[in-house]
N, C-alpha and C positions, 0 to 999 in steps of 0.2 A: 906408694911408686909403682907406677906402669911400666912392665917390663914386657917387650917384643918377642921374649924368647918361648920359643916351643920346642917340641920335641919334631923330631925330623917327620917328614910325610912319609918316609920309606922304613919307617920304623917296625911295622908289623911284618912287611914283608922281608925285611932284613933278618929280625929276631924272632919271627914266627909268632909272636903273643902281642897282647895289645897292652898299653903301660897303663897301669891302674893305680898309677900313684901321681896322679896328672899333677896335683897341688903340691906337690913336695916337690918344686924344683930346686934347684941351688938359690936361683936369686931370692924365692920364699923364704927359705930356710936362714939365708942370710938378714932378711929384712927382720926375721922374726927374733933370731940372734942377737940386731941391734937392739932392737926393740927391748928385748930384755937386758941387755947393758944399760940402756939408757936409761930403764927402771931402776937398777940397782943403783946406778948413778942418783938420782933424783932422790930416791930412798935416805942415800947416804947424807945427800946435801939437807932435805928437809932433818934428819938425825942431827946435824950438825950446826945448823939454825936452831932446833928449841934449845939445845945446851947453851948456846950464846942467849937464847930469851930469858933463861933461867936466871943468866948473872948479869944481864943488864941493867943498869941504873938509869940512863940518860933517857928522857921520855922521846926526846925526837930518833932517837936510834932504835928504841922499844918501837915504834910505828915502823921503822922502816923495816926491823926483823920482822914486823906482823906482816906486811905489804908483801916481802919476800916469800915466808913462806904460803900466802896465800897464792903466790903466782907458781911457786914449785908443787902445789895441792894439783891447781888447774892444769898443770903438764903431766903430772902423776897420772889423773883422769883421764887426759886426750891419747896417752900411751895407752892404758888399761882398756882405753874404750875400743882402740883398733883393734886388738886380737881379742877380744872378747871374755877379758879376764876379768876376776874381782879383786879387790884390795882386801886383803884379809889381815888383821889386826890380832 
């Protein structure tokens, strides 16, 4: 997500110091927190999906659950690659 939010041009004049936390803006923090919440939700859905997979007897439903699991894994990979994190098991 691209945001056009930046500190004031008069920051240095008003506060007498440079902003050293340039990457730690509120939109950046929000994006990071939402990414973390999305990752938690996806991991929860993967765990629920695996429980369904263990108990499923119908072959058609079994295939659907496997496809759903593959899609969730792709989502997990996309979220973690955006933030440069590694999936730890």
